[in-house]
N, CA, C and O of each residue as an XYZ file, in Angstrom:
248
protein
N       0.830     -1.184      0.000
C       0.000      0.000      0.000
C       0.874      1.247      0.000
O       2.092      1.187      0.163
N       0.210      2.364     -0.187
C       0.903      3.634     -0.281
C       0.320      4.635      0.702
O      -0.832      4.528      1.122
N       1.138      5.601      1.054
C       0.703      6.671      1.948
C       0.943      7.998      1.238
O       2.043      8.253      0.748
N      -0.082      8.840      1.182
C       0.039     10.180      0.611
C       0.362     11.121      1.757
O      -0.247     11.052      2.825
N       1.332     12.009      1.523
C       1.771     12.925      2.573
C       2.071     14.309      2.000
O       2.456     14.445      0.839
N       1.891     15.309      2.817
C       2.299     16.665      2.437
C       3.530     17.103      3.230
O       3.987     18.238      3.100
N       4.062     16.199      4.050
C       5.278     16.501      4.812
C       6.483     16.515      3.878
O       6.654     15.615      3.057
N       7.304     17.533      4.010
C       8.496     17.622      3.170
C       9.452     16.471      3.460
O       9.628     16.084      4.616
N      10.065     15.928      2.424
C      11.039     14.865      2.630
C      12.392     15.445      3.038
O      12.613     16.653      2.952
N      13.270     14.591      3.472
C      14.662     15.004      3.681
C      15.245     15.372      2.312
O      14.859     14.809      1.288
N      16.160     16.307      2.315
C      16.776     16.740      1.056
C      17.432     15.566      0.336
O      17.381     15.486     -0.891
N      18.044     14.663      1.083
C      18.697     13.506      0.465
C      17.689     12.609     -0.249
O      17.996     12.060     -1.307
N      16.479     12.451      0.320
C      15.427     11.664     -0.341
C      14.964     12.353     -1.616
O      14.771     11.709     -2.647
N      14.789     13.655     -1.537
C      14.362     14.447     -2.689
C      15.345     14.285     -3.846
O      14.948     14.032     -4.984
N      16.623     14.432     -3.540
C      17.662     14.331     -4.572
C      17.723     12.907     -5.125
O      17.842     12.722     -6.336
N      17.641     11.902     -4.253
C      17.720     10.516     -4.712
C      16.553     10.159     -5.628
O      16.745      9.478     -6.635
N      15.348     10.612     -5.290
C      14.197     10.323     -6.145
C      14.357     11.005     -7.496
O      14.006     10.425     -8.523
N      14.879     12.221     -7.511
C      15.141     12.904     -8.790
C      16.060     12.057     -9.665
O      15.777     11.832    -10.842
N      17.148     11.596     -9.087
C      18.129     10.796     -9.835
C      17.500      9.480    -10.288
O      17.682      9.066    -11.432
N      16.762      8.824     -9.395
C      16.120      7.552     -9.737
C      15.140      7.692    -10.897
O      14.925      6.742    -11.649
N      14.546      8.876    -11.043
C      13.573      9.127    -12.114
C      14.220      9.663    -13.383
O      13.527      9.966    -14.354
N      15.547      9.780    -13.379
C      16.245     10.237    -14.573
C      16.416     11.737    -14.667
O      16.842     12.245    -15.703
N      16.090     12.459    -13.598
C      16.302     13.906    -13.601
C      17.714     14.215    -13.128
O      18.428     13.331    -12.654
N      18.103     15.453    -13.258
C      19.466     15.840    -12.898
C      19.686     15.827    -11.386
O      18.761     16.042    -10.602
N      20.928     15.569    -11.002
C      21.328     15.622     -9.597
C      21.296     17.069     -9.136
O      21.700     17.970     -9.871
N      20.819     17.287     -7.927
C      20.846     18.606     -7.298
C      21.638     18.490     -6.006
O      21.529     17.497     -5.288
N      22.420     19.495     -5.721
C      23.200     19.527     -4.495
C      22.267     19.394     -3.286
O      21.233     20.059     -3.225
N      22.627     18.543     -2.334
C      21.768     18.295     -1.181
C      21.611     19.546     -0.319
O      20.514     19.818      0.169
N      22.677     20.305     -0.122
C      22.573     21.534      0.677
C      21.642     22.546      0.024
O      20.837     23.184      0.703
N      21.750     22.691     -1.276
C      20.876     23.610     -2.010
C      19.431     23.141     -1.922
O      18.520     23.945     -1.726
N      19.227     21.845     -2.067
C      17.873     21.285     -1.970
C      17.296     21.491     -0.575
O      16.106     21.770     -0.432
N      18.127     21.356      0.452
C      17.665     21.551      1.825
C      17.171     22.979      2.046
O      16.256     23.205      2.837
N      17.766     23.930      1.357
C      17.329     25.327      1.466
C      16.093     25.594      0.615
O      15.246     26.409      0.980
N      15.991     24.903     -0.523
C      14.898     25.152     -1.467
C      13.584     24.482     -1.062
O      12.515     25.060     -1.262
N      13.645     23.288     -0.503
C      12.417     22.551     -0.188
C      11.456     23.330      0.708
O      10.258     23.342      0.426
N      11.922     23.979      1.771
C      10.986     24.725      2.620
C      10.339     25.926      1.914
O       9.363     26.488      2.411
N      10.877     26.311      0.772
C      10.318     27.427      0.004
C       9.187     26.962     -0.915
O       8.609     27.770     -1.643
N       8.871     25.671     -0.884
C       7.801     25.122     -1.723
C       6.461     25.745     -1.342
O       6.154     25.901     -0.160
N       5.675     26.097     -2.338
C       4.310     26.566     -2.094
C       3.456     25.385     -1.653
O       2.598     25.517     -0.781
N       3.702     24.224     -2.268
C       2.952     23.016     -1.931
C       3.800     21.813     -2.294
O       4.514     21.824     -3.296
N       3.719     20.774     -1.473
C       4.417     19.519     -1.744
C       3.462     18.378     -1.452
O       2.724     18.407     -0.467
N       3.481     17.376     -2.313
C       2.751     16.143     -2.055
C       3.678     14.981     -2.393
O       4.351     14.980     -3.424
N       3.697     14.017     -1.522
C       4.573     12.870     -1.726
C       3.810     11.570     -1.613
O       2.736     11.512     -1.015
N       4.375     10.534     -2.192
C       3.824      9.196     -2.122
C       4.895      8.300     -1.531
O       5.999      8.205     -2.067
N       4.574      7.647     -0.432
C       5.532      6.778      0.257
C       5.035      5.337      0.275
O       3.834      5.073      0.345
N       5.985      4.418      0.210
C       5.691      3.006      0.380
C       5.331      2.815      1.848
O       6.135      3.125      2.726
N       4.150      2.316      2.120
C       3.687      2.182      3.493
C       4.498      1.159      4.294
O       4.615      1.272      5.514
N       5.056      0.162      3.602
C       5.801     -0.891      4.291
C       7.148     -0.405      4.821
O       7.530     -0.727      5.946
N       7.865      0.368      4.007
C       9.217      0.776      4.422
C       9.418      2.287      4.507
O      10.490      2.740      4.906
N       8.411      3.072      4.141
C       8.498      4.520      4.244
C       9.265      5.211      3.135
O       9.446      6.428      3.175
N       9.724      4.448      2.133
C      10.494      5.047      1.035
C       9.647      6.029      0.234
O       8.476      5.769     -0.042
N      10.239      7.142     -0.132
C       9.597      8.121     -1.008
C       9.642      7.570     -2.427
O      10.723      7.317     -2.959
N       8.471      7.381     -3.049
C       8.429      6.776     -4.379
C       7.794      7.683     -5.436
O       7.767      7.340     -6.618
N       7.290      8.828     -5.011
C       6.732      9.789     -5.951
C       6.541     11.126     -5.262
O       6.424     11.197     -4.039
N       6.509     12.193     -6.064
C       6.339     13.520     -5.463
C       5.903     14.526     -6.515
O       6.118     14.350     -7.715
N       5.293     15.568     -6.023
C       4.941     16.718     -6.843
C       5.208     17.955     -5.994
O       5.025     17.948     -4.776
N       5.640     19.002     -6.656
C       6.020     20.196     -5.904
C       5.670     21.427     -6.709
O       5.931     21.492     -7.911
N       5.074     22.408     -6.039
C       4.817     23.707     -6.650
C       5.710     24.707     -5.962
O       5.746     24.799     -4.735
N       6.430     25.455     -6.775
C       7.312     26.469     -6.208
C       7.285     27.700     -7.093
O       6.939     27.628     -8.272
N       7.650     28.814     -6.516
C       7.630     30.089     -7.230
C       9.072     30.505     -7.531
O       9.921     30.536     -6.641
N       9.325     30.817     -8.777
C      10.649     31.313     -9.162
C      10.579     32.828     -9.181
O       9.668     33.422     -9.758
N      11.542     33.423     -8.550
C      11.543     34.895     -8.497
C      12.674     35.461     -9.296
O      12.831     36.680     -9.365
């Protein structure tokens, strides 16, 4: 089963999921600063082990 969450993931999880999905690597420190600036975050976690397996994020570029 899966769990839907709006809690922000750790920056390392965010970066790892990006890489696993074929997106570019982002610096973990930079991601740690950027994630809290999200307007909205939704994540999908594996209920058995808590792994982040999907995410969506809305953010504003200034």
